[in-house]
C-alpha positions in Angstrom: -17.2 -13.6 -4.6 -14.0 -11.9 -3.3 -13.1 -8.8 -5.3 -9.4 -8.1 -6.0 -8.8 -4.4 -6.3 -5.7 -3.0 -8.1 -4.3 -0.1 -6.2 -5.0 3.0 -8.4 -2.4 5.6 -9.5 -4.4 8.3 -7.6 -5.9 6.4 -4.7 -9.0 7.6 -2.9 -8.0 6.5 0.6 -11.4 7.3 2.1 -13.0 4.9 -0.3 -10.4 2.2 0.0 -10.3 2.3 3.8 -14.0 2.6 4.4 -15.6 0.3 7.0 -19.1 -1.0 7.0 -21.5 1.7 8.1 -24.2 1.4 10.8 -27.3 3.6 10.9 -27.2 5.0 14.4 -30.1 7.6 14.7 -32.7 5.1 15.9 -30.2 3.4 18.2 -29.3 6.7 19.9 -33.0 7.5 20.8 -33.4 4.0 22.2 -30.2 4.4 24.3 -31.5 7.6 25.7 -34.7 6.0 26.8 -32.8 3.1 28.5 -30.6 5.5 30.4 -33.7 7.4 31.5 -35.5 4.3 32.8 -32.4 3.1 34.7 -32.0 6.6 36.2 -35.6 6.6 37.3 -36.3 3.0 38.3 -32.8 1.7 39.2 -32.7 -2.1 39.8 -36.3 -2.5 38.8 -35.6 -1.1 35.4 -32.7 -3.5 34.9 -34.9 -6.5 35.8 -37.6 -5.2 33.4 -35.2 -4.4 30.5 -33.5 -7.8 30.8 -36.8 -9.5 30.3 -37.9 -7.1 27.6 -34.8 -7.3 25.4 -33.3 -10.7 26.2 -36.4 -12.6 27.3 -34.4 -13.6 30.4 -35.9 -13.5 33.9 -33.6 -12.4 36.8 -34.8 -11.9 40.4 -31.5 -10.4 41.6 -28.9 -8.1 40.0 -25.8 -9.6 41.5 -24.4 -13.1 41.5 -23.9 -14.5 45.0 -20.5 -16.0 45.9 -22.2 -19.4 46.0 -23.5 -19.0 42.5 -20.1 -17.8 41.2 -18.4 -20.8 42.8 -21.0 -23.2 41.4 -20.5 -22.0 37.8 -16.8 -21.7 38.1 -16.4 -25.3 39.3 -18.0 -26.5 36.0 -15.0 -25.3 34.0 -13.1 -28.0 32.3 -9.7 -28.7 33.9 -7.8 -28.5 30.6 -9.4 -25.0 30.0 -8.5 -23.9 33.5 -4.8 -24.6 32.7 -5.0 -22.8 29.4 -6.5 -19.7 31.1 -3.8 -19.8 33.8 -1.1 -19.8 31.1 -2.7 -16.7 29.5 -3.2 -15.1 32.9 0.5 -15.4 33.8 1.7 -14.0 30.4 -0.7 -11.1 30.4 0.2 -10.3 34.0 4.0 -10.3 33.2 3.5 -8.0 30.2 1.3 -5.5 32.0 3.2 -5.5 35.3 6.3 -4.4 33.3 4.4 -1.3 32.3 4.5 0.2 35.8 5.7 3.8 36.0 9.3 4.1 37.3 9.5 7.3 39.3 12.0 9.7 37.8 12.6 13.0 39.6 13.9 15.7 37.3 15.6 18.9 38.4 14.4 21.2 35.6 16.4 24.1 37.0 18.3 24.5 40.3 16.0 23.9 43.2 13.0 22.9 41.0 12.1 19.2 41.2 9.3 17.6 39.1 8.1 14.1 38.8 5.0 11.9 38.2 3.2 9.3 40.2 0.6 6.8 39.0 -2.7 6.7 40.8 -5.4 4.0 40.1 -8.9 4.8 38.8 -10.8 3.6 41.9 -13.9 2.2 40.3 -14.0 0.6 36.9 -16.7 -1.4 35.1 -16.1 -4.3 32.7 -18.7 -5.4 30.1 -18.5 -8.9 28.7 -21.1 -9.9 26.0 -23.1 -13.2 26.2 -23.8 -14.1 22.6 -22.4 -17.1 20.7 -18.8 -16.4 21.7 -18.3 -16.2 25.5 -15.4 -13.7 25.6 -13.9 -14.8 29.0 -10.5 -13.9 27.5 -11.5 -10.2 27.6 -11.9 -10.5 31.4 -8.1 -11.4 31.6 -7.3 -8.4 29.3 -9.2 -5.9 31.4 -9.2 -7.2 35.0 -5.5 -8.1 35.2 -4.2 -4.5 34.4 -7.0 -3.2 36.7 -5.6 -5.3 39.6 -2.0 -4.4 38.8 -3.0 -0.7 38.8 -4.7 -1.0 42.2 -8.3 -0.3 41.2 -10.3 -1.0 44.4 -13.7 -1.8 42.7 -13.9 -3.9 39.6 -17.5 -4.5 38.5 -18.2 -7.1 35.8 -21.5 -7.1 34.0 -22.4 -10.0 31.7 -25.4 -11.8 30.5 -23.2 -14.8 29.8 -23.2 -18.0 31.9 -20.3 -19.9 30.4 -18.4 -21.5 33.3 -15.1 -20.0 32.2 -16.5 -16.5 32.6 -16.9 -17.2 36.3 -13.6 -19.1 36.7 -11.8 -16.2 35.1 -13.6 -13.6 37.1 -12.6 -15.4 40.3 -9.0 -15.8 39.2 -8.8 -12.0 38.4 -10.3 -10.8 41.6 -13.5 -9.3 40.3 -15.3 -7.6 43.2 -18.9 -7.7 41.9 -20.5 -9.8 39.2 -23.8 -8.7 37.7 -26.3 -10.7 35.7 -27.3 -7.7 33.6 -26.2 -7.3 29.9 -26.8 -5.0 27.0 -27.1 -1.2 27.0 -28.9 -1.4 30.3 -25.7 -2.7 31.9 -23.7 0.2 30.6 -26.4 2.6 31.9 -26.2 1.0 35.3 -22.4 1.3 35.5 -22.6 4.9 34.4 -25.5 6.0 36.7 -25.2 3.6 39.6 -28.1 1.6 41.2 -28.6 0.2 44.7 -26.9 -3.1 43.4 -24.4 -1.7 40.9 -22.0 1.0 42.0 -21.4 3.9 39.7 -17.9 3.6 38.1 -15.5 6.1 36.8 -14.5 4.3 33.6 -16.2 1.5 31.5 -14.3 -1.1 29.5 -15.3 -3.9 27.2 -16.7 -4.9 23.8 -20.3 -5.3 22.7 -22.7 -4.9 19.8 -23.8 -1.7 18.3 -26.2 -1.0 21.2 -23.5 -1.5 23.8 -21.2 0.7 21.8 -23.8 3.4 21.5 -24.5 3.2 25.3 -20.8 3.6 26.1 -20.6 6.7 23.9 -23.7 8.0 25.7 -22.1 7.4 29.0 -19.0 9.2 27.8 -21.1 12.2 26.9 -22.2 12.3 30.5 -18.7 12.4 31.8 -18.0 8.7 32.4 -14.7 7.7 30.8 -14.6 4.7 28.4 -11.7 2.7 27.1 -12.1 4.0 23.5 -14.5 4.5 20.6 -15.2 1.1 19.2 -16.6 -0.5 16.0 -16.7 -4.1 14.6 -13.4 -6.0 14.9 -11.0 -6.0 12.0 -7.6 -7.3 10.7 -5.3 -6.1 7.9 -2.7 -8.4 6.5 0.3 -7.6 4.3 1.4 -10.5 2.1 4.2 -10.7 -0.4 6.0 -13.5 -2.3 7.4 -14.8 0.9 4.0 -15.3 2.6 2.4 -18.7 3.3 -1.0 -18.5 1.7 -2.5 -21.2 4.0 -1.4 -19.2 7.1 -2.7 -15.9 5.7 -6.1 -17.4 4.8 -6.4 -18.9 8.4 -5.7 -15.4 9.9 -8.3 -13.8 7.7 -10.9 -16.3 8.7 -10.0 -16.1 12.4 -11.1 -12.5 12.3 -14.0 -12.9 9.9 -15.7 -15.5 12.2 -16.4 -12.7 14.7 -19.4 -11.6 12.7 -20.7 -10.3 9.4 -19.9 -6.7 10.4 -16.2 -7.5 10.9 -13.8 -6.6 8.1 -10.7 -8.3 6.8 -8.3 -6.3 4.6 -5.6 -7.9 2.6 -2.8 -5.8 1.0 -0.4 -7.7 -1.3 2.4 -7.1 -3.7 1.9 -10.6 -5.3 -1.1 -11.4 -7.5 -0.2 -15.1 -7.6 0.1 -15.3 -3.8 -3.2 -13.4 -3.4 -5.0 -15.8 -5.7 -3.6 -18.7 -3.7 -4.8 -17.1 -0.5 -8.3 -16.8 -2.0 -8.3 -20.5 -2.9 -7.1 -21.4 0.6 -9.7 -19.2 2.2 -12.5 -20.7 0.3 -11.3 -24.2 1.1 -10.8 -23.5 4.9 -14.1 -21.7 5.1 -16.1 -24.9 4.3 -15.0 -26.5 7.6 -15.7 -23.6 10.0 -18.7 -24.0 12.4 -19.3 -20.2 12.0 -18.8 -20.2 8.2 -22.0 -18.2 7.5 -20.8 -15.4 9.8 -17.3 -15.6 8.3 -18.5 -15.6 4.8 -20.6 -12.5 5.4 -17.6 -10.7 6.7 -15.4 -11.8 3.7 -18.0 -10.5 1.3 -17.7 -7.1 3.0 -14.0 -7.1 2.9 -11.2 -5.9 0.5 -8.2 -7.5 -1.1 -5.9 -4.9 -2.7 -3.0 -5.5 -5.0 -0.2 -2.9 -4.7 3.0 -2.4 -6.8 5.5 -2.5 -4.0 6.0 -2.4 -0.2 6.1 1.4 -0.1 2.5 1.6 -1.5 1.5 -1.1 1.0 2.9 0.9 4.0 1.1 4.1 2.9 -2.2 2.2 2.5 -1.9 0.4 5.8 -1.1 3.6 7.7 -4.2 5.2 6.2 -6.3 2.2 7.1 -5.0 2.2 10.7 -6.0 -1.4 11.5 -7.0 -2.8 14.9 -4.9 -5.9 14.1 -2.1 -5.7 11.6 -0.3 -8.9 10.5 2.9 -8.4 8.5 3.2 -11.9 6.9 6.6 -11.4 5.3 10.3 -12.2 5.9 11.3 -8.6 6.7 8.4 -7.9 9.0 10.2 -6.2 11.9 12.0 -3.8 9.5 8.7 -3.1 7.8 7.0 -2.5 11.1 9.4 0.5 11.8 7.4 2.4 9.1 4.0 1.6 10.5 2.7 4.4 12.6 -1.0 3.6 12.8 -2.1 0.2 14.1 -3.6 -1.2 17.3 -1.3 -4.2 17.5 1.2 -5.6 15.0 1.9 -9.3 14.5 5.3 -10.0 12.9 6.3 -12.8 10.6 4.9 -16.1 9.6 4.4 -17.7 13.1 2.6 -14.9 14.9 -1.1 -15.3 14.3 -3.5 -12.6 15.5 -5.2 -15.2 17.7 -2.0 -15.3 19.9 -2.6 -11.7 20.9 -6.3 -12.4 21.4 -5.5 -15.0 24.0 -2.1 -15.6 25.6 1.0 -13.9 24.1 0.7 -11.3 26.9 -0.3 -8.2 24.9 -3.8 -6.7 25.3 -6.5 -7.5 22.7 -8.7 -4.5 23.5 -7.7 -2.3 20.6 -8.9 0.7 18.7 -11.1 -0.1 15.6 -12.6 1.8 12.8 -9.5 3.8 12.1 -9.2 5.1 15.7 -5.7 3.6 15.8 -4.6 6.9 14.2 -5.1 8.6 17.6 -5.8 5.9 20.2 -3.6 3.2 21.8 -4.9 -0.2 22.8 -5.8 -0.9 26.5 -2.7 -1.0 28.7 -1.8 -0.5 32.3 -2.1 3.3 31.9 -5.7 2.8 30.9 -6.5 2.1 34.5 -4.4 4.9 36.0 -4.1 8.6 36.2 -0.7 10.2 36.0 -0.4 12.9 38.7 2.4 15.4 38.4 4.3 16.7 41.5 6.7 19.6 41.9 8.8 20.7 44.9 10.6 24.1 44.8 13.1 25.4 47.2 13.4 29.1 48.2 16.4 29.6 45.9 14.7 27.6 43.2 11.6 29.9 43.3 13.9 33.0 43.1 15.5 31.7 39.9 12.1 30.7 38.5 10.5 34.1 39.3 12.4 35.6 36.4 10.2 33.5 34.1 6.9 33.3 36.0 6.4 37.0 36.8 6.9 38.5 33.3 4.9 35.7 31.6 2.0 36.1 34.1 2.0 39.9 33.7 2.1 39.6 29.9 -1.0 37.5 30.1 -2.7 40.1 32.4 -2.9 37.5 35.2 -1.5 39.7 38.0 -2.6 37.4 40.8 -0.4 34.7 39.3 2.6 37.1 39.4 1.7 38.2 42.9 1.8 34.6 44.3 5.5 34.7 43.5 6.1 38.4 44.5 4.7 38.0 48.0 7.2 35.2 48.6 10.0 37.3 47.2 9.0 40.3 49.3 9.0 38.1 52.4 12.7 37.8 52.3 13.0 34.9 49.9 
């Protein structure tokens, strides 16, 4: 039964915005042991762990080019065209994010600017499971290629043909048969078959997420902290209940640990959404998963749009749909969200697949501090400065007294020796 919560006069935001919790202590000890085995036994550990956890036998870590071609060729032609449309849109959106060099003269003779440098080696993880997320390859490999990453390693236990077609289309350099936490360990540590990478991207279950966090603690960068997927929807009297219900279910079908979060100013529309949701749920192939997520979710009735905005900013949703007539105006007041979907004809599934924006987004409230994946996720920004003789003489009036006030005399001397040399 879906519970409709009326927004209290004195709201407890921590309680209202709470996500489903996962017990992690046992997982953490398992992850440590997996990393230790991969560190010690390298490829042999990956073969052994794959059999142990997945009951899957592999005799090699990497797919050969022949194997990749054979799987890729099985992809349905209609699906290939759909993937190509998404590829083109995602490429356009991310290519437009390239840094435009802008040299700034901060004071006479002092020129500063930035350049973008790619992260050389990146790893992408794509789960196997019941939903082959080949769309995530597009979201991660396309900006990696645009950024100029020289090594793009894909690890996946999945064998859906579209995974291989998409990997070829995106220029993946290595494709690995390994999945789970052991794949993350291999990317973080390196083995004879899998190169050690500098940053790891991609979704996964609680074990993969814990492995990414462990890799991060070792100094390997990750895309972001992650939790189960989620959507928040704002609905008012202008909303279409049928559309809103379909959007809630599109997120709920990810799994029972996903959360859908409805905030509405209209009780009648909310009741209509609930009826529609229950009706549409009956026809879904993944209805058991979706129903589990719905039961863990929250429908909150607020008095006005201002209360809704406050609550939604506190929730900081991965996906936020503003299903109302004045959606763009309302979005100006949203400061915490991974990605925002405006109006009645912008379903969250458009961003998941082919509108062009990235679907790898911060979950579990991390949108308060993290952006979704974008071109900059695959780059480092390096600052440059060039100072003329006259420029350093002017700047010395700032550098020397500041350095001496901080008792860093060598810093001051680095300027003084140049001044004393006839600058």
